[in-house]
C-alpha positions in Angstrom: 1.4 2.2 16.4 3.5 -0.6 14.6 5.5 1.4 12.2 7.1 -1.4 10.3 4.6 -4.4 9.1 6.0 -7.2 7.4 4.5 -10.0 5.6 6.9 -12.3 3.1 6.4 -14.7 0.8 9.3 -16.6 1.3 8.4 -19.5 -1.2 8.0 -17.2 -4.5 11.2 -14.6 -3.6 8.7 -11.8 -3.6 8.4 -10.1 -0.2 5.3 -7.3 0.4 5.9 -5.1 3.4 4.1 -2.2 4.7 6.0 0.2 6.7 5.1 4.0 8.0 7.2 7.0 7.0 7.4 10.1 8.4 6.4 12.9 5.8 4.2 16.2 5.4 1.2 16.8 4.0 -0.2 19.9 2.6 -3.2 21.5 3.9 -5.7 24.5 3.5 -3.8 27.6 3.2 -0.4 25.9 2.1 0.6 24.8 5.7 1.7 21.5 6.1 1.4 19.0 9.3 3.3 15.9 9.7 1.6 13.0 8.3 3.0 9.1 8.6 2.5 7.5 4.9 1.9 4.0 4.7 4.6 2.6 2.2 3.5 -0.6 0.5 7.0 -2.6 -0.8 7.1 -5.6 -3.3 10.8 -7.0 -3.0 12.6 -9.8 -5.1 14.5 -11.8 -2.6 15.0 -14.4 -4.7 18.6 -15.0 -6.8 17.2 -14.7 -10.2 15.1 -12.1 -12.0 11.4 -12.3 -12.1 9.6 -11.5 -14.9 5.7 -10.5 -15.8 4.8 -9.5 -12.8 1.6 -8.6 -12.4 0.8 -7.1 -9.1 -3.0 -7.5 -7.3 -4.4 -4.9 -4.7 -8.0 -4.6 -2.9 -8.7 -1.5 -0.5 -11.9 -1.6 1.7 -12.5 1.5 3.3 -14.5 0.3 6.9 -18.5 0.1 5.4 -17.6 0.5 2.4 -17.0 -1.5 -1.4 -13.8 -3.4 -2.2 -12.0 -0.9 -4.8 -9.5 -3.0 -7.1 -6.5 -0.7 -7.2 -4.5 -3.0 -9.4 -4.0 -0.2 -12.4 -2.8 2.5 -10.3 -0.2 -0.1 -8.9 0.7 -1.3 -12.7 1.1 2.0 -13.7 3.7 2.8 -11.1 5.7 0.1 -12.2 8.2 0.9 -15.1 8.7 -2.5 -16.1 7.1 -6.0 -15.8 10.5 -7.3 -14.5 12.1 -7.1 -11.3 16.2 -8.2 -10.6 17.6 -10.1 -7.2 17.2 -7.6 -4.6 15.1 -4.8 -6.1 12.5 -2.8 -5.0 8.9 -1.5 -5.8 7.1 1.1 -3.8 3.8 2.7 -3.5 2.4 5.5 -1.0 -1.1 3.6 0.0 -2.6 7.2 1.2 -2.1 8.3 -3.1 -3.3 4.9 -4.0 -6.3 5.1 -2.3 -7.1 8.7 -3.4 -6.5 7.6 -7.1 -8.9 4.8 -6.9 -11.5 5.2 -4.8 -14.1 7.9 -5.8 -15.4 8.1 -2.7 -12.4 8.6 -0.5 -11.4 11.0 -3.0 -14.7 13.1 -3.3 -14.5 12.9 0.7 -11.1 14.4 0.8 -11.6 16.9 -1.9 -14.7 18.2 0.0 -13.1 18.0 3.6 -9.4 18.0 3.1 -7.4 15.4 4.8 -9.1 14.9 8.0 -12.1 12.9 5.9 -9.4 9.9 6.3 -9.2 10.3 10.0 -10.5 7.4 12.3 -11.5 5.0 9.2 -10.5 1.2 9.2 -8.5 1.0 5.6 -8.2 -2.6 4.5 -5.3 -3.6 1.9 -5.1 -6.8 0.1 -2.3 -7.6 -2.3 -0.3 -10.2 -4.0 1.3 -10.5 -7.3 1.4 -13.4 -10.5 4.8 -13.7 -11.7 7.2 -15.8 -13.6 10.7 -17.3 -12.3 13.1 -17.9 -14.2 13.2 -21.1 -16.5 9.3 -21.6 -15.5 6.5 -21.6 -18.2 3.4 -21.2 -16.1 3.0 -18.1 -13.9 2.7 -18.4 -10.7 0.6 -16.5 -7.4 1.9 -15.3 -4.3 0.0 -16.0 -1.8 -2.5 -13.1 -0.6 -0.7 -10.6 2.2 -3.2 -8.5 4.0 -3.3 -5.4 6.2 -5.5 -2.9 7.9 -4.5 0.5 8.2 -6.2 4.1 10.0 -4.9 7.4 10.0 -5.5 9.1 13.4 -4.0 12.2 15.3 -1.0 11.4 17.3 -2.0 14.0 20.0 -5.1 16.0 21.1 -4.2 18.0 17.6 -5.9 17.3 14.7 -2.4 18.8 13.2 -0.1 15.4 13.5 -1.7 12.4 11.7 0.2 8.7 12.5 -0.9 5.6 10.8 -1.4 2.5 12.3 -1.3 -1.0 11.1 -1.8 -4.7 11.8 -1.2 -7.5 10.0 -4.3 -9.6 8.9 -3.7 -13.1 10.2 -5.2 -15.8 7.4 
């Protein structure tokens, strides 16, 4: 498992990264199991504030249709601007459940085990307006493949693997 995978867009001042974070997930009977979450981050690495930031993303479950999760990303942002050094973060598992009706219904019926061993393709990019620029710019598209799977022979400890998808 690659626990910290980063794709950087230096020319734009925005950096997208994806990292695994230890967490717990409540399951049937109120129990909590170890569950590594994939956290998507968008960070302003420049020296000036960026405004009118509009993040965009799609998720695709292996063999399934592409789901636009842009609305879920923008709902989680508290502002359309991002000062230098500031970061916005999203939990990919939560985004997937909120934006992908097929996955959400499977998880509702069968619990977290419905997510195991499926490859999820994530693509993200952002439109933004740098200081003293009149036309919006776009970052290149960053892509990853994710898969939640048991980390041991038990289904009670879930890990996430992540790979950068080269262009």
